[in-house]
C-alpha atoms as a printed R data frame, in Angstrom:
    type eleno elety resid chain resno       x       y       z
1   ATOM     1    CA   MET     A     1  -6.438  -2.585 -12.143
2   ATOM     2    CA   LEU     A     2  -3.361  -0.332 -12.840
3   ATOM     3    CA   ASN     A     3  -0.306  -0.895 -15.301
4   ATOM     4    CA   GLU     A     4   3.172   0.528 -14.462
5   ATOM     5    CA   ALA     A     5   2.596   3.541 -16.426
6   ATOM     6    CA   ASP     A     6  -0.815   4.527 -14.683
7   ATOM     7    CA   LEU     A     7   0.870   4.027 -11.356
8   ATOM     8    CA   VAL     A     8   3.843   6.381 -12.181
9   ATOM     9    CA   ASN     A     9   1.329   9.061 -13.348
10  ATOM    10    CA   LEU     A    10  -0.593   8.661 -10.282
11  ATOM    11    CA   MET     A    11   2.219   8.914  -8.143
12  ATOM    12    CA   ASP     A    12   3.743  11.857 -10.128
13  ATOM    13    CA   LYS     A    13   0.241  13.535  -9.627
14  ATOM    14    CA   ASN     A    14   0.276  13.045  -5.797
15  ATOM    15    CA   GLY     A    15   3.857  14.160  -5.358
16  ATOM    16    CA   ILE     A    16   5.151  10.880  -4.511
17  ATOM    17    CA   GLY     A    17   8.627  10.320  -5.546
18  ATOM    18    CA   THR     A    18  10.953  11.812  -8.453
19  ATOM    19    CA   ASP     A    19  12.057  10.876 -11.900
20  ATOM    20    CA   ALA     A    20  14.983   9.160 -10.171
21  ATOM    21    CA   THR     A    21  13.129   7.378  -7.444
22  ATOM    22    CA   ILE     A    22   9.495   6.385  -8.666
23  ATOM    23    CA   ALA     A    23  10.716   3.109 -10.314
24  ATOM    24    CA   GLU     A    24  12.552   2.419  -7.262
25  ATOM    25    CA   HIS     A    25   9.490   2.739  -5.009
26  ATOM    26    CA   ILE     A    26   7.465   0.578  -7.444
27  ATOM    27    CA   ALA     A    27  10.237  -2.139  -7.314
28  ATOM    28    CA   LYS     A    28  10.185  -2.319  -3.679
29  ATOM    29    CA   VAL     A    29   6.442  -2.997  -3.255
30  ATOM    30    CA   ILE     A    30   6.850  -5.602  -5.964
31  ATOM    31    CA   ASP     A    31   9.972  -7.145  -4.154
32  ATOM    32    CA   ARG     A    32   8.083  -7.248  -0.528
33  ATOM    33    CA   GLU     A    33   5.353  -8.731  -2.474
34  ATOM    34    CA   TYR     A    34   2.633  -6.160  -1.494
35  ATOM    35    CA   VAL     A    35   1.630  -6.371  -5.148
36  ATOM    36    CA   PHE     A    36   2.428  -8.565  -8.035
37  ATOM    37    CA   LYS     A    37   2.632  -8.426 -11.633
38  ATOM    38    CA   LEU     A    38   0.298 -10.325 -14.057
39  ATOM    39    CA   LYS     A    39   0.120 -10.391 -17.804
40  ATOM    40    CA   GLN     A    40  -3.403  -9.795 -19.371
41  ATOM    41    CA   GLY     A    41  -3.154 -10.261 -23.269
42  ATOM    42    CA   SER     A    42  -0.359  -7.969 -24.254
43  ATOM    43    CA   ALA     A    43  -0.352  -5.645 -21.108
44  ATOM    44    CA   GLU     A    44   1.010  -6.209 -17.705
45  ATOM    45    CA   TYR     A    45  -0.857  -4.908 -14.366
46  ATOM    46    CA   LEU     A    46  -0.187  -4.657 -10.989
47  ATOM    47    CA   TYR     A    47  -2.619  -6.490  -8.571
48  ATOM    48    CA   PRO     A    48  -2.372  -6.109  -4.665
49  ATOM    49    CA   SER     A    49  -1.461  -9.220  -3.022
50  ATOM    50    CA   THR     A    50  -3.192 -10.676  -0.135
51  ATOM    51    CA   LEU     A    51  -0.352  -9.467   2.050
52  ATOM    52    CA   GLY     A    52  -0.589  -5.820   0.815
53  ATOM    53    CA   MET     A    53  -4.268  -5.818   1.280
54  ATOM    54    CA   GLY     A    54  -3.914  -7.026   4.644
55  ATOM    55    CA   LEU     A    55  -1.454  -4.555   5.705
56  ATOM    56    CA   VAL     A    56  -3.573  -1.607   4.495
57  ATOM    57    CA   HIS     A    57  -6.819  -2.850   6.182
58  ATOM    58    CA   GLY     A    58  -4.669  -3.510   9.415
59  ATOM    59    CA   TYR     A    59  -3.111   0.106   9.348
60  ATOM    60    CA   ASN     A    60  -6.534   1.639   8.698
61  ATOM    61    CA   ARG     A    61  -7.958  -0.313  11.534
62  ATOM    62    CA   ILE     A    62  -5.521   1.240  13.863
63  ATOM    63    CA   GLY     A    63  -6.646   4.644  12.767
64  ATOM    64    CA   HIS     A    64  -3.469   6.712  12.543
65  ATOM    65    CA   ASP     A    65  -3.930  10.314  12.497
66  ATOM    66    CA   LYS     A    66  -2.198  10.316   9.037
67  ATOM    67    CA   SER     A    67  -2.870   7.301   6.728
68  ATOM    68    CA   LEU     A    68  -0.293   5.076   6.083
69  ATOM    69    CA   SER     A    69  -1.933   3.761   3.085
70  ATOM    70    CA   LYS     A    70  -2.759   7.171   1.392
71  ATOM    71    CA   PRO     A    71  -0.470   9.409  -0.544
72  ATOM    72    CA   LEU     A    72  -0.684  12.381   1.898
73  ATOM    73    CA   LEU     A    73   2.111  11.418   4.227
74  ATOM    74    CA   ARG     A    74   4.555  10.543   1.642
75  ATOM    75    CA   ARG     A    75   3.728  13.607  -0.248
76  ATOM    76    CA   GLU     A    76   4.157  15.837   2.847
77  ATOM    77    CA   THR     A    77   7.688  14.227   3.304
78  ATOM    78    CA   GLU     A    78   8.528  15.020  -0.489
79  ATOM    79    CA   TYR     A    79   7.196  18.563   0.041
80  ATOM    80    CA   ARG     A    80   9.359  19.169   3.149
81  ATOM    81    CA   MET     A    81  12.460  17.926   1.351
82  ATOM    82    CA   SER     A    82  11.768  20.518  -1.710
83  ATOM    83    CA   LEU     A    83  11.529  23.325   1.144
84  ATOM    84    CA   ILE     A    84  15.305  22.315   2.000
85  ATOM    85    CA   CYS     A    85  16.350  22.485  -1.586
86  ATOM    86    CA   SER     A    86  14.862  25.898  -1.911
87  ATOM    87    CA   GLY     A    87  16.446  27.003   1.499
88  ATOM    88    CA   GLN     A    88  13.240  27.807   3.283
89  ATOM    89    CA   ARG     A    89  13.936  25.405   6.287
90  ATOM    90    CA   THR     A    90  16.682  23.301   7.255
91  ATOM    91    CA   ARG     A    91  17.541  19.653   7.026
92  ATOM    92    CA   ARG     A    92  17.651  19.534  10.861
93  ATOM    93    CA   GLN     A    93  14.177  20.971  11.150
94  ATOM    94    CA   THR     A    94  13.076  18.436   8.543
95  ATOM    95    CA   VAL     A    95  14.539  15.353   9.960
96  ATOM    96    CA   GLU     A    96  13.241  16.135  13.560
97  ATOM    97    CA   GLU     A    97   9.928  16.820  12.542
98  ATOM    98    CA   SER     A    98   9.494  13.436  10.552
99  ATOM    99    CA   LEU     A    99  11.207  11.390  13.047
100 ATOM   100    CA   GLU     A   100   8.880  12.835  15.873
101 ATOM   101    CA   GLU     A   101   5.617  11.960  13.373
102 ATOM   102    CA   TYR     A   102   7.139   8.423  12.624
103 ATOM   103    CA   ARG     A   103   7.921   7.480  16.154
104 ATOM   104    CA   GLU     A   104   4.326   8.099  17.093
105 ATOM   105    CA   MET     A   105   3.069   6.173  14.158
106 ATOM   106    CA   PHE     A   106   5.446   3.408  15.199
107 ATOM   107    CA   GLY     A   107   4.830   3.359  18.857
108 ATOM   108    CA   ARG     A   108   0.848   3.189  18.144
109 ATOM   109    CA   THR     A   109   1.663   0.451  15.844
110 ATOM   110    CA   LYS     A   110   3.579  -1.404  18.317
111 ATOM   111    CA   GLN     A   111   0.762  -1.150  20.577
112 ATOM   112    CA   GLU     A   112  -1.683  -2.279  18.438
113 ATOM   113    CA   PHE     A   113   0.229  -4.923  16.583
114 ATOM   114    CA   ALA     A   114  -2.248  -7.621  17.315
115 ATOM   115    CA   THR     A   115  -4.696  -5.706  15.119
116 ATOM   116    CA   LEU     A   116  -2.391  -5.476  12.266
117 ATOM   117    CA   ALA     A   117  -1.280  -9.022  12.586
118 ATOM   118    CA   GLY     A   118  -5.003 -10.190  12.996
119 ATOM   119    CA   SER     A   119  -5.813  -8.437   9.578
120 ATOM   120    CA   VAL     A   120  -3.150  -9.718   7.704
121 ATOM   121    CA   GLU     A   121  -3.926 -13.262   9.080
122 ATOM   122    CA   GLN     A   122  -7.517 -12.562   8.072
123 ATOM   123    CA   PHE     A   123  -6.803 -11.897   4.318
124 ATOM   124    CA   LEU     A   124  -4.367 -15.026   4.057
125 ATOM   125    CA   ARG     A   125  -6.742 -17.305   5.386
126 ATOM   126    CA   ASN     A   126  -9.757 -15.970   3.708
127 ATOM   127    CA   PRO     A   127  -8.467 -14.341   0.285
128 ATOM   128    CA   PRO     A   128 -10.855 -11.887  -1.247
129 ATOM   129    CA   ASP     A   129 -12.204 -12.717  -4.644
130 ATOM   130    CA   MET     A   130 -10.251 -11.746  -7.497
131 ATOM   131    CA   ASN     A   131 -11.032 -13.056 -10.803
132 ATOM   132    CA   LEU     A   132  -7.941 -12.496 -12.777
133 ATOM   133    CA   ASP     A   133  -9.080 -14.273 -15.838
134 ATOM   134    CA   ASP     A   134 -11.887 -11.679 -16.338
135 ATOM   135    CA   ASP     A   135 -10.543  -8.724 -18.294
136 ATOM   136    CA   ASP     A   136 -13.358  -6.599 -16.632
137 ATOM   137    CA   ASP     A   137 -11.661  -6.653 -13.365
138 ATOM   138    CA   VAL     A   138  -8.433  -5.330 -15.172
139 ATOM   139    CA   ASN     A   139 -10.334  -2.572 -16.758
140 ATOM   140    CA   ASP     A   140 -12.824  -1.494 -13.988
141 ATOM   141    CA   GLY     A   141 -10.651   1.358 -12.840
142 ATOM   142    CA   GLY     A   142 -10.447   0.297  -9.010
143 ATOM   143    CA   GLY     A   143  -7.258  -0.073  -7.139
144 ATOM   144    CA   GLY     A   144  -6.258   0.317  -3.581
145 ATOM   145    CA   GLY     A   145  -3.247   2.571  -2.551
146 ATOM   146    CA   GLY     A   146   0.365   0.727  -2.275
147 ATOM   147    CA   GLY     A   147   2.025   1.106   1.139
148 ATOM   148    CA   GLY     A   148   4.294   2.355   1.978
149 ATOM   149    CA   GLY     A   149   4.973   4.135   2.956
150 ATOM   150    CA   GLY     A   150   5.064   3.560   5.633
151 ATOM   151    CA   GLY     A   151   5.660   3.182   4.400
152 ATOM   152    CA   GLY     A   152   3.522   2.901   4.094
153 ATOM   153    CA   GLY     A   153   3.558   1.241   2.146
154 ATOM   154    CA   GLY     A   154   2.097   1.690   3.163
155 ATOM   155    CA   GLY     A   155   5.030   1.642   3.753
156 ATOM   156    CA   GLY     A   156   5.551   2.863   6.318
157 ATOM   157    CA   GLY     A   157   6.249   5.984   4.831
158 ATOM   158    CA   GLY     A   158   8.365   3.991   2.228
159 ATOM   159    CA   GLY     A   159   5.270   1.967   1.673
160 ATOM   160    CA   GLY     A   160   3.482   4.899   1.223
161 ATOM   161    CA   GLY     A   161   0.916   3.846  -0.985
162 ATOM   162    CA   GLY     A   162   0.027   5.105  -4.541
163 ATOM   163    CA   GLY     A   163  -3.448   6.452  -5.010
164 ATOM   164    CA   GLY     A   164  -6.474   4.568  -6.085
165 ATOM   165    CA   GLY     A   165  -7.388   3.941  -9.408
166 ATOM   166    CA   GLY     A   166  -9.658   6.014 -11.634
167 ATOM   167    CA   GLY     A   167 -12.776   4.374 -10.198
168 ATOM   168    CA   SER     A   168 -14.851   4.803  -7.151
169 ATOM   169    CA   ASP     A   169 -13.720   6.485  -4.058
170 ATOM   170    CA   SER     A   170 -15.707   4.437  -1.846
171 ATOM   171    CA   ASP     A   171 -14.233   2.933   1.234
172 ATOM   172    CA   GLU     A   172 -14.453  -0.282   0.258
173 ATOM   173    CA   TRP     A   173 -12.535  -3.211   1.988
174 ATOM   174    CA   TRP     A   174  -9.827  -3.170  -0.455
175 ATOM   175    CA   ASP     A   175  -9.301   0.535   0.095
176 ATOM   176    CA   GLY     A   176  -8.683  -0.154   3.691
177 ATOM   177    CA   GLY     A   177 -11.866   1.985   4.451
178 ATOM   178    CA   GLY     A   178 -11.471   1.121   8.081
179 ATOM   179    CA   GLY     A   179 -14.183  -1.334   8.313
180 ATOM   180    CA   GLU     A   180 -13.539  -4.415  10.518
181 ATOM   181    CA   GLY     A   181 -15.624  -6.841   8.867
182 ATOM   182    CA   ASP     A   182 -14.457  -9.856   7.026
183 ATOM   183    CA   PRO     A   183 -13.180  -9.547   3.485
184 ATOM   184    CA   PRO     A   184 -15.464 -11.036   0.702
185 ATOM   185    CA   SER     A   185 -15.183 -14.868   0.623
186 ATOM   186    CA   ARG     A   186 -13.163 -16.409  -1.785
187 ATOM   187    CA   GLY     A   187 -14.393 -17.045  -5.386
188 ATOM   188    CA   ARG     A   188 -13.507 -17.860  -8.853
189 ATOM   189    CA   GLY     A   189 -10.015 -16.734  -9.931
190 ATOM   190    CA   SER     A   190  -8.929 -16.024  -6.302
191 ATOM   191    CA   ALA     A   191  -6.582 -19.059  -6.085
192 ATOM   192    CA   ARG     A   192  -4.145 -17.394  -8.687
193 ATOM   193    CA   ALA     A   193  -4.057 -14.278  -6.382
194 ATOM   194    CA   ARG     A   194  -3.597 -16.421  -3.386
195 ATOM   195    CA   GLY     A   195  -0.909 -18.126  -5.057
196 ATOM   196    CA   ARG     A   196   1.089 -15.258  -5.895
197 ATOM   197    CA   GLY     A   197   0.299 -13.268  -2.821
198 ATOM   198    CA   ARG     A   198   0.052 -15.970  -0.384
199 ATOM   199    CA   GLY     A   199   2.655 -18.543  -0.774
200 ATOM   200    CA   ARG     A   200   5.574 -16.716   0.235
201 ATOM   201    CA   ALA     A   201   3.830 -13.720   2.000
202 ATOM   202    CA   ARG     A   202   2.486 -16.046   4.865
203 ATOM   203    CA   GLY     A   203   5.886 -16.857   6.111
204 ATOM   204    CA   ARG     A   204   6.984 -13.152   5.902
205 ATOM   205    CA   ALA     A   205   3.748 -11.453   6.964
206 ATOM   206    CA   ARG     A   206   4.584 -11.259  10.594
207 ATOM   207    CA   GLY     A   207   8.280  -9.971  10.106
208 ATOM   208    CA   ARG     A   208   7.127  -7.320   7.359
209 ATOM   209    CA   GLY     A   209   3.923  -6.311   8.954
210 ATOM   210    CA   ARG     A   210   5.909  -5.360  12.285
211 ATOM   211    CA   GLY     A   211   8.597  -3.509  10.186
212 ATOM   212    CA   GLY     A   212   5.740  -1.314   8.664
């Protein structure tokens, strides 16, 4: 898993946010309970909640042309804004282009909202096995995107997720690899993840999922 410094480095590497906004982006996904903080020894790490994983899985099942759980969309938006600052394009051009892009995504998400809601429900009912008491899980280098962006989140766009951890790039279920299979069955240690990511999240999943 990632600590906050790791996440900031990944966001900077992927062109997400600025020195003035990165902290706000991280605070927002924590406040919306897409991830939560957990202390391991003297360090504090960010873990995806069941709500956050369900949203990533659901958006990827919808299959947008541009992923709402990966850094690309948010990075493009930041780049367009930089072109305004350098005088290479106008604010109006950028706003119109971005609105058109997000309208299409919103429309498709609205049409396929049952898919998104189904994924969130699936994760809330059957949380994945996250052994938070095992240091190996903290240091394994894995990690999914955040969301924003839109977002994601991902985010929609605001949720736009952070990049994955330093581990494998494989499309595992937690990376929202588009698979429609059930998440792994719950196991040792998952109760704490469920308690932090499920309790209040269950009551808010429908509203926040709809908002993207």
